C-alpha positions as CSV (number, residue, x, y, z in Angstrom):
1,M,74.8,95.9,101.0
2,N,72.3,97.8,98.8
3,L,72.9,96.5,95.2
4,E,72.4,100.0,93.8
5,T,75.5,101.4,95.9
6,P,78.9,101.6,93.9
7,L,81.4,99.0,95.4
8,F,85.2,99.5,95.6
9,A,87.6,96.6,95.5
10,Y,90.9,96.7,97.4
11,Q,93.7,94.6,98.2
12,F,94.2,94.3,101.7
13,F,96.8,92.4,103.5
14,D,96.3,89.0,101.8
15,R,92.5,89.5,101.2
16,Q,90.3,91.6,99.5
17,L,88.1,94.4,101.1
18,I,85.0,95.4,99.5
19,S,83.6,98.8,100.5
20,E,80.5,100.9,99.7
21,I,82.9,104.2,100.4
22,E,86.1,104.8,98.7
23,L,89.3,104.3,100.6
24,T,92.2,106.3,98.8
25,L,94.9,105.2,100.9
26,L,94.5,101.6,99.9
27,Q,95.6,99.8,96.5
28,R,92.2,99.7,94.3
29,L,91.9,96.6,92.7
30,P,91.8,97.0,88.6
31,G,88.2,97.4,87.3
32,D,87.2,96.9,91.2
33,T,87.1,93.1,90.4
34,I,85.8,90.9,93.3
35,T,87.3,87.7,93.0
36,S,86.8,86.3,96.5
37,D,83.8,85.1,98.6
38,T,85.6,85.5,101.7
39,A,86.6,89.3,101.1
40,I,86.0,91.7,104.1
41,R,82.9,93.7,103.4
42,L,82.5,97.3,104.5
43,S,78.9,98.8,104.4
44,I,77.2,102.1,105.5
45,D,74.2,102.8,107.2
46,M,73.1,106.4,107.7
47,S,70.9,105.8,110.9
48,P,72.5,107.3,113.9
49,Y,74.2,104.8,116.4
50,S,74.2,105.6,120.3
51,L,77.1,104.9,122.3
52,S,77.3,103.2,125.8
53,G,80.2,102.2,127.9
54,E,83.5,103.4,128.3
55,A,86.4,103.2,125.7
56,L,89.3,100.9,126.4
57,P,92.1,102.3,128.3
58,E,94.6,101.8,125.4
59,A,92.5,104.0,123.0
60,K,92.3,107.1,125.4
61,G,93.6,110.3,124.0
62,Q,93.6,108.7,120.6
63,P,91.7,110.2,117.5
64,T,89.6,107.0,117.6
65,S,88.0,105.4,120.6
66,I,87.6,101.6,120.9
67,F,84.5,100.5,122.8
68,Y,83.9,96.5,123.4
69,D,80.2,95.1,124.1
70,G,81.5,91.6,125.0
71,V,81.0,90.5,121.4
72,R,81.8,93.4,118.7
73,S,84.5,95.9,118.7
74,I,83.2,99.4,118.3
75,F,85.5,102.1,116.9
76,V,84.4,105.8,117.5
77,I,86.1,108.0,114.6
78,N,85.9,111.1,117.0
79,E,87.1,113.9,114.4
80,V,84.3,112.9,111.8
81,D,81.4,111.6,114.3
82,F,81.5,108.1,112.6
83,V,81.3,104.7,114.4
84,A,82.7,101.6,112.7
85,I,80.9,98.4,114.3
86,V,83.3,95.4,113.5
87,S,81.9,91.8,113.4
88,P,83.7,89.1,115.8
89,D,85.2,87.5,112.9
90,G,86.4,90.8,111.6
91,L,84.7,90.0,108.1
92,R,82.0,92.7,108.5
93,I,82.4,96.4,109.1
94,E,79.1,98.6,109.5
95,L,79.8,102.4,109.4
96,R,77.1,104.7,111.0
97,P,77.1,108.1,112.1
98,R,77.3,108.6,115.9
99,A,74.0,110.1,117.5
100,G,74.2,113.7,118.2
101,G,77.2,114.3,116.1
102,E,77.2,117.1,113.5
103,K,80.3,116.1,111.2
104,A,79.3,112.9,109.7
105,R,77.7,114.3,106.6
106,E,80.6,116.5,105.8
107,A,83.1,113.9,106.6
108,L,81.1,111.4,104.2
109,E,81.5,114.0,101.2
110,S,85.5,114.1,101.7
111,T,88.2,111.4,101.9
112,T,88.5,112.1,105.5
113,L,86.5,109.4,106.6
114,G,88.0,106.7,104.3
115,D,91.6,108.1,105.4
116,R,90.8,107.5,109.2
117,L,89.1,104.4,108.5
118,V,92.2,102.8,107.2
119,T,94.8,104.4,109.6
120,T,92.8,103.7,112.9
121,V,90.2,100.9,112.3
122,L,91.2,98.7,109.5
123,S,95.0,98.2,110.6
124,R,93.8,96.5,113.8
125,I,91.2,94.0,112.0
126,P,93.7,91.2,111.5
127,I,94.0,90.0,115.2
128,L,90.1,88.9,114.7
129,W,91.4,86.7,111.9
130,G,93.7,85.1,114.3
131,T,97.1,86.8,112.9
132,P,97.6,90.0,114.7
133,S,98.9,93.2,112.8
134,I,102.0,95.2,114.0
135,H,102.4,99.0,113.8
136,G,105.4,99.4,111.8
137,A,107.1,100.2,108.4
138,T,108.1,97.2,106.2
139,L,111.1,97.4,103.8
140,S,113.2,94.9,102.0
141,W,116.7,94.4,101.4
142,P,118.9,92.1,99.3
143,Q,119.5,90.3,102.8
144,G,115.6,90.0,103.6
145,S,112.6,92.1,105.3
146,I,113.1,94.5,108.1
147,L,110.4,96.1,110.3
148,L,110.9,99.7,111.6
149,L,108.6,99.6,114.8
150,G,107.8,102.8,117.3
151,Q,105.2,105.3,118.4
152,S,103.5,107.3,116.0
153,G,105.4,110.3,115.3
154,V,108.9,108.9,116.0
155,G,110.0,109.1,112.5
156,K,109.3,105.6,110.9
157,S,108.2,107.3,107.5
158,T,110.8,109.8,107.4
159,L,113.5,107.0,108.2
160,S,111.9,104.8,105.5
161,Q,112.1,107.3,102.8
162,H,115.9,108.0,103.7
163,L,116.7,104.2,103.6
164,I,114.9,104.0,100.1
165,A,116.8,107.2,98.6
166,T,120.3,106.5,100.0
167,H,120.6,102.7,100.8
168,G,118.4,101.0,98.0
169,A,115.6,99.6,100.3
170,A,112.2,99.0,98.9
171,L,109.1,99.9,100.9
172,H,106.0,97.7,101.3
173,D,104.2,99.4,103.8
174,D,105.1,102.3,106.3
175,D,102.5,101.7,108.8
176,T,100.9,98.0,109.3
177,S,101.8,94.6,108.5
178,M,101.1,91.1,109.4
179,V,103.7,88.6,110.2
180,T,102.9,85.0,109.5
181,L,105.2,81.8,109.8
182,Q,105.9,79.9,106.6
183,G,107.8,76.9,107.0
184,E,110.7,77.9,109.3
185,E,110.6,81.5,108.1
186,L,108.4,84.5,109.1
187,F,107.2,86.6,106.3
188,P,105.7,90.2,106.4
189,I,102.0,90.8,104.7
190,P,101.7,94.4,104.1
191,M,98.4,96.0,104.8
192,G,99.0,97.8,101.3
193,G,98.4,101.6,102.5
194,A,99.9,104.3,100.5
195,P,103.1,106.0,102.4
196,R,102.2,109.0,104.5
197,L,104.9,111.4,105.4
198,R,105.0,115.0,106.9
199,R,104.6,117.6,104.4
200,D,107.8,119.5,105.0
201,V,109.8,116.1,104.8
202,A,108.3,115.0,101.6
203,N,109.2,118.4,100.3
204,N,112.9,118.2,101.4
205,L,112.9,114.7,99.7
206,N,111.3,116.0,96.4
207,L,108.3,113.6,97.0
208,E,104.7,114.6,95.9
209,G,101.4,113.6,97.4
210,R,97.8,114.1,98.6
211,F,97.5,116.5,101.4
212,L,95.7,114.7,104.3
213,P,93.7,117.2,106.5
214,G,93.6,116.5,110.1
215,Y,96.7,115.0,110.6
216,S,99.5,116.1,112.9
217,G,102.2,117.5,111.1
218,G,100.4,118.5,108.0
219,K,100.8,114.9,106.4
220,V,100.7,113.9,102.7
221,A,99.9,110.5,101.3
222,L,102.5,109.7,98.9
223,H,102.0,108.5,95.2
224,R,102.9,104.9,94.7
225,E,105.8,104.9,92.2
226,T,107.9,102.1,92.9
227,P,107.1,99.0,91.3
228,A,109.2,96.7,93.7
229,S,106.5,98.0,96.6
230,N,103.9,95.7,95.0
231,A,106.2,92.6,95.1
232,S,105.9,90.1,98.1
233,P,108.3,90.9,100.8
234,P,111.1,88.5,101.4
235,P,111.5,86.7,104.8
236,L,112.0,88.8,107.9
237,V,115.6,89.3,109.2
238,A,115.7,92.3,111.4
239,V,113.4,94.2,113.5
240,F,114.3,97.8,114.9
241,E,112.4,99.9,117.4
242,I,112.9,103.4,117.0
243,V,112.7,105.7,120.1
244,A,112.7,109.5,119.5
245,L,113.7,111.6,122.5
246,E,113.1,115.3,122.7
247,A,116.2,117.8,122.5
248,D,114.7,120.1,125.1
249,A,115.6,117.4,127.8
250,Y,119.4,118.1,127.2
251,F,121.1,121.4,128.3
252,G,124.4,120.6,126.6
253,A,125.1,118.4,123.6
254,A,122.7,115.5,122.9
255,P,124.3,112.0,123.2
256,T,125.2,110.3,119.7
257,P,122.4,108.1,118.5
258,E,122.6,104.6,120.4
259,Q,121.9,101.3,119.2
260,E,121.0,98.1,121.3
261,L,120.7,94.7,120.6
262,L,117.9,93.2,122.7
263,E,117.7,89.8,124.4
264,P,114.5,87.9,123.3
265,V,113.2,88.3,126.9
266,L,113.4,91.9,126.2
267,S,112.3,91.8,122.6
268,I,109.1,90.1,123.9
269,P,107.4,93.0,125.7
270,M,108.8,95.7,123.2
271,L,106.9,93.5,120.4
272,W,103.8,93.2,122.3
273,N,103.7,97.1,122.6
274,H,103.7,97.5,118.8
275,I,101.0,94.9,118.1
276,F,97.4,96.1,117.4
277,S,94.3,94.8,119.1
278,T,90.4,95.5,119.2
279,N,90.0,94.7,122.8
280,L,91.5,93.8,126.3
281,D,90.1,90.1,126.6
282,R,92.0,87.1,127.4
283,E,92.1,85.7,123.9
284,Q,93.5,88.6,122.3
285,K,96.3,88.9,124.9
286,A,97.3,85.7,124.4
287,S,97.3,86.1,120.7
288,R,99.5,89.2,121.0
289,F,101.9,87.4,123.2
290,M,102.2,84.6,121.0
291,R,103.0,86.7,117.9
292,A,105.3,88.6,120.0
293,H,107.3,85.4,121.2
294,L,107.3,84.0,117.6
295,M,108.8,87.3,116.3
296,S,111.4,87.4,119.1
297,K,113.5,85.0,117.2
298,I,114.3,87.5,114.8
299,P,117.1,89.7,115.8
300,A,115.7,92.8,117.5
301,R,117.6,96.3,118.0
302,R,116.4,99.5,119.7
303,I,117.8,102.7,118.1
304,T,117.6,105.9,120.3
305,Y,118.1,109.1,118.7
306,V,117.5,112.9,119.6
307,R,114.6,114.6,117.7
308,G,116.1,117.9,116.4
309,A,119.8,117.1,117.2
310,H,120.4,114.1,115.0
311,E,119.5,114.1,111.5
312,P,117.4,111.2,109.9
313,A,119.8,110.5,107.4
314,S,122.4,109.6,109.8
315,V,120.0,107.3,111.9
316,A,119.1,105.7,108.5
317,S,122.8,105.1,107.9
318,M,123.1,103.4,111.3
319,I,120.3,101.1,110.4
320,A,121.8,100.1,107.0
321,E,125.2,99.6,108.5
322,S,123.7,97.1,111.2
323,L,122.5,95.2,108.1
324,G,125.8,94.9,106.5
C-alpha cells in the first residue's frame, strides 16, 4: 500500500479490514485504529486489468461476475467497471479498473464502488479463511439467535424490521454472517454491514437512511441506532428459510402462509444453497457441505408466503410464534 494513501479501518466479521477506499456500509473503527497484524488489506491500483475466461455459472446474471484462474478469485463489479482480485487466503484484495471500462473513475468518486464491494465481494471472502459465510439476516431473542435465509428480494430485511418493531428482536446483520462451532453450540458472527431496506418499506416504518443508487427497489442503508446490534449474538437456536411466491400465479385467493419443519436431510441442501463461495472447486464444495451439515443440527423451518397477498407483519408474527 502507498503510505501516503489514507487508510480506513473497519470491523469485519471477527477481524479487522484495512482499506484504501471508504466502505460506508461497514462499521468504522474509532480513529481508524489498526490493532491487528492479520487484518484483511484492501488496496487500489488504477492500472487497467484485462479479463480472460468465463464467469462461474453460479454468478451469471448477477451484478458481480466471478472468474477463477485456478489460484485467485476475480470479481468483476459490472456496473462500476472495477475488478477485485482476491488472494487465495482471502487476506489481500486488490481493486483495479477493468480494461476498456468507462465508469471506474466516476464510481471511485462516489460511494457506489464501496457499497458494491461490501455486498457482492467482501460477503463471500470468509470461505477462503476456512469458515464460509451464509447469506441471511441474523437476529437475537431471549432464547437465542435466529437466521432468516432466502434469495435476494424475498423480504428478509423487511421481516427483520417487523420482528424488531413488534416482537422485540435485535438485529445484528441483515445480509451475511459466519457460523462457528464453540464447544457444543453454534454462534453466528455477523459481517457488520449496515441494514439495507427498500425505501418505501423504510418510509412506512419511519426509518431513515442513506439512498443506495443502483439497487433494485430503491434501497436505503439504515442508520445504526440500536446498541444491542453491536453486542455479540447468543447461540443459534433456529433457522428460517423465507420463500416468496408471486401473487399473479393465483387466480383466486392466495393460500395462507405455510410453515414446514425440515428434516435434517432436507435442511442440508437448503443451507448449502445459501452458503457463499468464490469458486466451484472441490475444496470449497466440501467446505460448504460440511458447514451445511453442521448447521443442520439446528431446527430449520421453511416459511412460504405470497408477495402482495400476505402482509410482512403476519409473516413476522408466524416466525415469532414458532419461537414461543
